[in-house]
VEXDREN-2710 file (C-alpha; in Angstrom, 1 decimal):
% VEXDREN-2710
k/r/px/py/pz
1/MET/-4.9/-13.1/17.0
2/ARG/-2.0/-15.2/15.5
3/ASN/-4.3/-16.7/12.9
4/LEU/-5.2/-13.1/11.9
5/ILE/-1.6/-11.9/11.7
6/LEU/-0.3/-14.9/9.8
7/GLY/-3.4/-14.9/7.5
8/LEU/-3.0/-11.5/6.7
9/ALA/0.8/-11.8/6.1
10/LEU/0.2/-14.7/3.6
11/THR/-2.7/-12.7/1.9
12/SER/-0.6/-9.5/1.8
13/ILE/2.3/-11.2/-0.1
14/PHE/-0.1/-12.1/-3.2
15/VAL/-2.0/-8.9/-3.0
16/ALA/1.5/-7.1/-3.1
17/ALA/2.6/-9.4/-6.1
18/ALA/-0.8/-8.7/-8.0
19/LEU/-0.1/-4.8/-7.5
20/ILE/3.3/-4.9/-8.5
21/SER/2.6/-6.8/-11.7
22/PHE/0.5/-3.9/-12.7
23/LEU/3.7/-1.8/-13.0
24/TRP/6.5/-4.5/-13.3
25/THR/7.4/-8.2/-13.8
26/PRO/10.8/-9.9/-14.1
27/PHE/9.9/-10.9/-17.7
28/ASP/7.0/-10.4/-20.2
29/VAL/4.5/-13.1/-19.7
30/THR/3.1/-12.7/-23.2
31/LYS/6.6/-13.3/-24.8
32/LEU/7.6/-16.7/-26.0
33/ASP/11.2/-18.0/-25.6
34/ILE/11.3/-21.5/-27.0
35/PRO/15.1/-21.9/-26.5
36/ASN/14.7/-21.5/-23.0
37/LYS/11.8/-23.6/-22.3
38/LEU/11.3/-25.9/-19.4
39/GLN/14.2/-24.6/-17.4
40/ALA/14.6/-25.8/-13.8
41/PRO/13.9/-23.2/-11.1
42/GLY/17.1/-21.0/-10.3
43/GLY/19.1/-18.4/-12.0
44/ALA/17.4/-15.7/-13.9
45/HIS/14.2/-17.6/-13.8
46/LEU/13.5/-18.1/-10.1
47/PHE/10.6/-20.5/-10.6
48/GLY/11.8/-21.8/-14.0
49/THR/10.1/-21.6/-17.3
50/ASP/7.1/-23.3/-18.8
51/GLN/6.8/-25.2/-22.4
52/PHE/6.8/-21.9/-24.1
53/GLY/9.7/-20.4/-22.3
54/ARG/7.8/-18.0/-20.2
55/ASP/8.9/-17.1/-16.7
56/ILE/6.9/-18.9/-14.2
57/PHE/7.4/-16.3/-11.4
58/SER/6.1/-13.5/-13.8
59/MET/3.2/-15.7/-14.6
60/ILE/2.3/-16.2/-10.8
61/MET/2.5/-12.5/-10.3
62/VAL/0.1/-11.7/-13.1
63/GLY/-2.0/-14.8/-12.2
64/ALA/-2.5/-13.4/-8.7
65/ARG/-3.9/-10.2/-10.2
66/THR/-6.6/-12.2/-12.2
67/SER/-7.6/-14.5/-9.4
68/ILE/-7.8/-11.8/-6.8
69/ALA/-9.8/-9.4/-9.1
70/VAL/-12.1/-12.0/-10.1
71/ALA/-12.8/-12.9/-6.6
72/ILE/-13.3/-9.4/-5.2
73/VAL/-15.7/-8.4/-8.0
74/ALA/-17.6/-11.7/-7.6
75/VAL/-17.8/-11.3/-3.8
76/GLY/-18.9/-7.6/-4.3
77/ILE/-21.6/-8.8/-6.5
78/GLY/-22.8/-11.1/-4.1
79/MET/-22.8/-8.6/-1.1
80/VAL/-24.5/-5.7/-3.0
81/ILE/-27.3/-8.0/-4.3
82/GLY/-27.6/-10.8/-1.5
83/VAL/-27.4/-8.6/1.6
84/PRO/-30.3/-6.3/0.3
85/LEU/-32.3/-9.4/-0.4
86/GLY/-31.6/-11.1/2.8
87/LEU/-32.6/-7.8/4.7
88/ALA/-35.8/-7.5/2.7
89/ALA/-36.7/-11.3/3.5
90/ALA/-36.0/-10.7/7.2
91/ALA/-38.2/-7.5/7.3
92/ARG/-41.0/-9.2/5.7
93/ARG/-40.5/-12.8/7.3
94/ASN/-43.2/-15.2/6.5
95/SER/-44.5/-13.2/3.9
96/TRP/-44.9/-14.0/0.0
97/LEU/-41.6/-11.6/-0.4
98/ASP/-39.7/-13.7/2.1
99/GLU/-40.9/-17.0/0.5
100/PHE/-40.0/-15.7/-2.9
101/ILE/-36.5/-14.6/-2.2
102/MET/-35.7/-17.8/-0.2
103/ARG/-36.9/-20.3/-2.8
104/GLY/-35.1/-18.3/-5.4
105/ASN/-32.0/-18.8/-3.3
106/ASP/-32.7/-22.4/-3.3
107/LEU/-32.9/-22.5/-7.1
108/ILE/-29.4/-20.7/-7.5
109/PHE/-28.0/-23.2/-5.0
110/ALA/-29.2/-26.0/-7.1
111/PHE/-26.6/-25.0/-9.8
112/PRO/-23.1/-24.8/-8.6
113/SER/-20.8/-22.1/-10.0
114/LEU/-19.3/-24.4/-12.5
115/VAL/-22.6/-25.3/-14.1
116/ILE/-23.6/-21.7/-14.1
117/ALA/-20.4/-20.8/-16.0
118/ILE/-20.9/-23.4/-18.4
119/MET/-24.4/-22.3/-19.2
120/ILE/-23.2/-18.6/-19.7
121/THR/-20.2/-19.5/-21.7
122/ALA/-22.3/-21.6/-23.9
123/VAL/-24.2/-18.4/-24.8
124/TYR/-21.5/-15.6/-24.4
125/GLY/-18.1/-17.5/-24.6
126/ALA/-15.4/-18.1/-22.1
127/SER/-13.8/-15.2/-20.5
128/ALA/-12.8/-13.8/-17.0
129/PHE/-15.8/-11.6/-17.2
130/ASN/-18.2/-14.6/-17.5
131/ALA/-16.4/-16.2/-14.6
132/ILE/-17.1/-13.3/-12.5
133/VAL/-20.8/-13.3/-13.4
134/ALA/-21.0/-16.9/-12.6
135/ILE/-19.2/-16.8/-9.1
136/GLY/-21.0/-13.5/-8.3
137/ILE/-24.4/-15.1/-9.0
138/PHE/-23.5/-18.2/-6.7
139/ASN/-22.4/-15.8/-4.0
140/ILE/-25.9/-13.9/-4.0
141/PRO/-27.9/-16.6/-2.0
142/VAL/-24.8/-17.2/0.5
143/PHE/-25.0/-13.4/1.6
144/ALA/-28.9/-13.6/1.3
145/ARG/-29.1/-16.4/3.7
146/VAL/-26.5/-15.2/6.0
147/SER/-27.8/-11.7/6.3
148/ARG/-31.5/-12.8/6.7
149/SER/-30.7/-15.4/9.3
150/ALA/-28.6/-12.5/11.4
151/ALA/-31.2/-9.9/10.8
152/LEU/-34.1/-12.3/12.2
153/SER/-32.7/-12.5/15.5
154/LEU/-32.2/-8.9/15.8
155/TRP/-35.8/-8.1/14.7
156/GLN/-36.9/-9.3/18.3
157/ARG/-34.6/-7.0/20.2
158/ASP/-36.1/-4.3/22.3
159/TYR/-34.3/-1.3/20.4
160/ILE/-35.8/-2.5/17.1
161/LEU/-39.3/-2.7/18.8
162/SER/-38.5/1.0/20.1
163/ALA/-37.7/2.0/16.6
164/ARG/-40.9/0.6/15.2
165/VAL/-42.9/2.3/17.9
166/ALA/-41.1/5.6/17.1
167/GLY/-42.6/5.2/13.5
168/LYS/-39.5/4.1/11.6
169/GLY/-40.4/1.8/8.5
170/ALA/-38.8/-1.4/7.9
171/VAL/-36.2/0.0/5.1
172/ARG/-35.0/2.5/7.6
173/ILE/-34.8/0.3/10.5
174/SER/-32.8/-2.3/8.3
175/ALA/-30.5/0.5/7.2
176/GLU/-30.1/2.3/10.4
177/HIS/-30.2/-0.4/13.0
178/ILE/-29.9/-4.1/11.3
179/LEU/-27.0/-3.4/8.8
180/PRO/-24.6/-2.0/11.1
181/ASN/-25.3/-4.7/13.7
182/ILE/-24.5/-7.7/11.3
183/THR/-21.7/-5.9/9.6
184/ASN/-19.0/-7.8/11.4
185/LEU/-20.8/-11.2/10.4
186/LEU/-20.9/-10.0/6.8
187/ILE/-17.0/-9.2/6.9
188/VAL/-16.2/-12.6/8.2
189/GLN/-18.5/-14.2/5.7
190/GLY/-16.9/-12.1/2.8
191/THR/-13.5/-13.1/3.8
192/ILE/-14.6/-16.9/3.5
193/GLN/-16.3/-16.2/0.2
194/PHE/-13.3/-14.4/-1.1
195/SER/-11.0/-17.6/-0.5
196/LEU/-13.8/-19.8/-2.1
197/GLY/-13.7/-17.3/-5.0
198/ILE/-10.2/-18.0/-5.6
199/LEU/-10.8/-21.7/-5.7
200/ALA/-13.7/-21.3/-8.1
201/GLU/-11.8/-19.1/-10.3
202/ALA/-8.8/-21.6/-10.6
203/ALA/-11.4/-24.3/-11.1
204/LEU/-13.1/-22.5/-14.0
205/SER/-9.8/-21.5/-15.5
206/TYR/-8.6/-25.2/-15.2
207/VAL/-11.3/-26.4/-17.6
208/GLY/-11.0/-23.5/-19.7
209/LEU/-13.9/-21.2/-18.7
210/GLY/-12.1/-18.6/-17.1
211/ALA/-9.5/-16.0/-18.0
212/GLN/-8.2/-16.7/-21.7
213/PRO/-4.8/-16.6/-23.2
214/PRO/-2.6/-14.6/-23.1
215/LEU/-3.7/-13.6/-19.6
216/PRO/-2.1/-16.0/-17.0
217/SER/-4.2/-17.8/-14.7
218/TRP/-3.3/-20.2/-11.8
219/GLY/-5.9/-22.7/-12.9
220/ARG/-5.0/-22.6/-16.5
221/MET/-1.3/-23.1/-15.5
222/LEU/-2.3/-26.3/-13.6
223/ALA/-4.4/-27.7/-16.5
224/GLU/-1.3/-27.0/-19.0
225/SER/1.1/-28.6/-16.6
226/GLN/-0.8/-32.0/-16.2
227/THR/0.9/-33.6/-19.2
228/LEU/4.5/-32.4/-18.3
229/VAL/4.4/-33.2/-14.6
230/SER/7.0/-35.9/-14.8
231/LEU/9.3/-34.0/-16.9
232/ALA/8.9/-30.5/-15.3
233/PRO/7.0/-30.8/-11.7
234/HIS/7.7/-27.2/-11.1
235/LEU/4.9/-26.3/-13.7
236/ALA/2.3/-27.6/-11.3
237/LEU/4.0/-26.9/-7.9
238/PHE/4.3/-23.3/-8.0
239/PRO/0.7/-22.2/-9.2
240/GLY/-0.6/-25.2/-6.9
241/PHE/1.3/-23.6/-3.9
242/ALA/0.0/-20.0/-5.0
243/ILE/-3.6/-21.3/-4.7
244/VAL/-3.1/-23.2/-1.5
245/LEU/-1.3/-20.2/0.3
246/THR/-3.5/-17.6/-0.8
247/VAL/-6.8/-19.6/0.4
248/LEU/-5.0/-20.5/3.5
249/GLY/-4.0/-17.2/4.2
250/LEU/-7.6/-16.0/3.6
251/ASN/-9.2/-18.7/5.8
252/LEU/-6.6/-17.8/8.8
253/ALA/-7.6/-14.1/8.3
254/GLY/-11.3/-15.1/8.4
255/ASP/-11.0/-17.2/11.4
256/GLY/-9.0/-14.5/13.1
257/LEU/-11.4/-12.0/12.2
258/ARG/-14.2/-13.9/13.7
259/ASP/-12.4/-14.2/17.1
260/LEU/-11.6/-10.5/17.0
261/LEU/-15.0/-9.3/16.3
262/ASP/-16.8/-12.0/18.6
263/PRO/-15.5/-11.7/22.0
264/LYS/-17.4/-14.9/23.1
265/LEU/-15.5/-16.8/20.9
266/ARG/-12.3/-15.2/21.8
267/VAL/-12.8/-16.1/25.4
268/ALA/-14.0/-19.6/24.8
269/ARG/-10.7/-20.4/22.9
270/THR/-8.6/-19.1/25.6
END
């Protein structure tokens, strides 16, 4: 329970910062202020300024909006497409459909999200949208495998056999009996993939394949700071801490949710 509370608290800070950034930031993140560049943290600029005089605190706030939005949509793509595929594979286990879906998942797993992003941006150009597509595609086999594995164990249960005897088809059984019983597992997995989505977005932005200027991104802030770390270490510290704390919060929340939703694990840990 402590992990869940701490994780939600950390995550809520950055979610709140992202939401507030839609309405207000201390400074305009698109406005250059060269005379005040590379200021140390303190005073009017709580986290200091970058090489263009932009306020780091404001950029962290807007960067949270970018990272969280990309991760949410990418995980949503993975769940919306991957879960039905996994349920279909489980319902038709050991058939050509099951084999086709799982071999397709293996094919996607052979190409990490960064490689997929490179292929997409080579054709359509670098953007936050293409980063979402790349991360979302990589999430599809993750949710397909998790949902298939969980569903396979349920198809042998007595209440599923009763539903089949009652004349219910595979689609109806999957929707009415299988999916509700694996929702807890999918929520936990979604939390984990959300944190990985934050990291993936930062990595793509770091190599220039994510959100493009003037939209701030934590990954690109790290990339732009690497030549100035010895002169202004705060340029790397604050976006780095933002990524670490967000991912830590999500992982703690996921761990806490797993304990909360699975009484066996909770009892074992106590």
